[in-house]
N, C-alpha and C positions, 0 to 999 in steps of 0.2 A: 278324913280320918274319923273313925267311929269313937265317940267319947265314952261309950259303954263297954269298952273292951276290958278284957281281963289280963292282968300281967302274966307273961309267960305263956299266953294262949296262941302265940304265933302271929303271923301276918299274911294277909291275902292281898295281892296287888292285881287289879284288873288293868291290863295294859292294852290300850286301844291304839290302832294304827289306821292310817288312811290308805286305801288302795289307789288313790289318785297321786300319791307321792311315790317316787321310785323306791322299790324295796331296798332295804338296807340303810336307808336314810332315817335313822332313828335318833332321838335326842340323846345327849350324853348321859342324862339321868336314866333314861330307859336302858341303855347298854349296861350301866352300873348295876341296876336292879337285876337285869337278866343274868349277868355274870355271877352275882352274889347269891342268887336264889337257890334254895334247896331243891326246888322242883319247878319246871316250867311245863304247863299244860296247854294244849291247843286242840280244839274239836275239829278243826278244818284241815284235812290232809293236804289240801291245795292252797293253803294260806301262802301268799306271795313272800312272806318274810322267812319262811322255814329254810330255804336253801342258804340264806345269808346267816341265819343263826347257826346252822350246822357248820358253815365255813368259819364262823367265829369261835367254834368250840362249845356252843351252848346246846346242851342236850334237851330235846323237847319230847315229851310224852304225848302221843296222840290219844286223847280221851275227852269225852264230854263230861265235865265236872258237875257233880251233884252237890248242892249247897251243904247238906249235912256232912257228907263224906269229906268235903273240902275243909270244913271247920275242924272235924276230928283229926284230919291229916296234919293240920297246922299245930294243933294242940300237942301232938306227939313230938315233944322235944322243942317246942317253940320254933317251929320251922317257918320259913318264908316260901310261900307258893305263889308263883306268877301265872296268871291265866291270860294267854294271848287271845284277844278278841278282835272283832272288826271295829270300825269306827262307830257302827250302830250299836255295838255291845251285845250282851247275851241277856235278854230280858228274863228268861226262865231262871238263870243263875242269880241275877241281881234281886229278883222278886223273892227267891228262896232265901237268900241271905238276909233280906230285909225282914222276912217273916221270923226267922230264927232270932235275929237281934231284938225284934219287938216282943218276943215271947217272954223274955226275962228269965228263961230256964236254961239257957245255954251260955257257957263261957265263950264269949266271942273273941276271935282274934282281931287285930287291927285291920280295918278295911280301907283300902286306898285305891282311888281311880287315878291312873297315870297315863295321860296322852303321850304316846311315843312319837307321833308325827301328826302334823296338822295339815289341813288342806291349804294350798296356796291360793291367792286370789285368781279367779278364773278356772279353778280346778274342775268345776262342774262341766266346763266345756268339753273336757275329755270324756265325760259320761255321754254327752250328746253325740260326739263323734262315734263312740262305740255303739250306741243305740242305733244311730243311722246306718252304720256299717252292717249291723245284723238285720235291720229292716230291709236294706237293699238286697241282701242275700236271700232272705227267707219269705218276704211278703210278695204274694203273686202280683199285686198291683204295683207296688213301689219298684220291684225288680225290673219292670218293663218300661219305666218312665225315661224320657229323654229330656234334654235341655229345652227342646221346642215344646214338649208337652207341658212343662212346668212354667213356661214364660208368663202365661196369663196369671198364674197364682202369685208370682212375684209382684206383679202390678196390683192385684187385689189386696195382698197383704200390706203393701206400702200405703195404699189408700186407707185401709183400716187403722194403720198406725197413725197416720195423720189425723184421722177423726178422733182417735183416743187422745192425742195431744191437744187438739182444739177444744174438746169437751172437758178436758181436765180430769178424766177418770183414771186415777192412778192404777187401780187393779187392771183395768182394760189395757192401759199402757204397758204394764209388765207382760201381759199375755201377748199383746201384738208384737212387742219387741222379740219375744220368743218365736213367734210365727215367721217374722222376717229373718231371724237368725237361722231358722230351719231351712228356709229357701237357700241360703248361702251354703250351708253344710250339705244339703241334698245335691245341689249342682256340683259342688266340689267332689262329692262321692262319685257321681256319674262320670266326672272328668277323669277320675283315676282309671277308668276302664277303657279310655281311648287307645286305639291300636298303635298310633304313632307311625302309621304306614304311609301317610301322605308325603309326597316328595317335597312339598314346601314346608313341611313341619307343622301344618295348621291343626293337626289332630294329635299333637304330643300330649300324653297324659300329665296331669298335675293333681295334687292333693290339697286338702284343707291347709296343710302346713305351708305349701307353696303360696296359697292365697294370702295367708296371714303374713308370711315373710315378705311378700310383695308390698303389702300396705304398710308394714313396719318400715321397710326401706324408704318408701315414698314419704311417710310422715317425718322420718328423721331428716331426710334430704330437704324437705320443705319447711323445716323448723330449725334453721341454723342458729337462731337466737336462743334456742333451748339446748340443742345438741352440739352446737359449734361455737365459733368465736364471735359471731355477729351479735348485735344488740338490738333490742326492740322494746320500747317502754310504753308504746301506745298501740291500740288496735289498728290504727292506720298504718303504722310501721310494719306490723305483722302482716297485714294484707299486702303491702308492697313486697315483702319477702316472698310471700306465697305466690303472687303473680309473676315475680321475676323468675323464681325457680321453676314454676310451672311452664313458663314460656321457653325456658332453656331445655326442659325435658321434651316438650311437644314439638317445638320448632314449627309452629303453624305459620302458614302464609296469610291467613285471613282470620279476623276476629270471630268469624262465624264457624270456623273449623271446630269440630268436637261438640257442637250443639245438636242434640238429637231432635230431628224434626218430627219424630213420631210422638212426642210428648203432647199433653193437652195444649190447645191453642193459646190460651192466656199465658200459661207458663212459658211457652215457646217465645211469644212476643216479648215478655218481660226479660227473659234470658238474653235475647238478642239486644234489647235496649240496654241491658246492663253491660254487655260486652262493648257496645258502641260508646256508651258514656265513659266507661273505664279507660277506653283507648283514646278518648278526647276527640272522637270523630264528629263531624257535623254532617249528618245524613238526613236529608229531607224525607218526610213521609211520602210513600207512594200515593199517587192520586187514583181514586177509583170510587165508584158508587157502591152502596150497599152496607149492610150491617157489619160485614167482616172488617172493612176499613175503619168503621166507627169503633169497633171493639179493639182494633189494633191501636188506635190513638188513645183510647182509655187505658189499655194495658201499659203503654209506654208512659203515660202520665202517672199512673199508679207507681210504676217502678221508680220513676224519677223522684217521687215523693216518699219513697221508702216503704211503700205498701205492696204486699204480695197480692196481685190481682186474683189469683186462684183462691187464696184464703178469704179474701174479702167477698168474692162471689159466693163461696160456700157458706159463709156466715149469713149473707143476705138470703140465700136459698133456704137455709134452715129456718130463718125467720118466716119465710114464705110458707114453708111446710107447716110450721106451727099455726100460722093463720088459716091454712086450709083445714087443719084438724079442728080448729075452733069453729069454723064455719060449718063443719060436719057435725058439730056437737059432741066430738070425741074428747076434747080438752077444754075445760072451762077455767 
């Protein structure tokens, strides 16, 4: 509210809404203001709220309000004028109103900014889906990509994310998380275009909502201590819940089932070691000569001690890289 207002000079309400919230879902205060207003203005003929305002009996005038005209309109009978803007607002209008208010020569109406709807957590993900959809349709490069084309990028982005985590760079972490998220959305967008013509159903189309729905169902099922009647008060009990429900879902015959052998060697060895240890199996190390078997023994030892061998080796490699740069005279 503007403290320099003049009595009986009227009232201007700038009503902002979010396009990421379903149209019509306005706050009760917003509906009250809209119904009681002497005039409602909107510069955007395609504003998503307009059909719902019309349905509610709120008459909207399509016009681009000018600050001085708006002030004079309110002063005519102390009227209340509501300007329906976007969540980003109308910079030209607000700057014009601020200039008039600061001049001291104009009887200003009461000025009010009223958010009619707010973004929900995760709302910007909707923007990402929309942007990806348009890029897929209109970009000559992106429109031709396949899952196979993008596979290498998913690996690269995952490694860059790990590096950001290990170096502690928060700005880089935020960016790399976005890059990984892009891969998920991109693949899901491609999957929407599947023909569904394979007899075995292997190419049935699915969307990002299907992807999200699948992981939501999985998380709920694997956390009965959160969403069900089970209880778990320690991390160990949570892990037991997770392993039990996962085993029920997968129905695997071997502890090695589901371990991708294409992952980096140290990570593969550690994952196998973790599966064996969790299952309580006593499996002797295979005998053989060469560095490979030595690395296998080191990876299993690291896993048993709670050390990620891949992360440990990367840290040592970075130290080696720094030593190389020092020897080259690049870093002192």
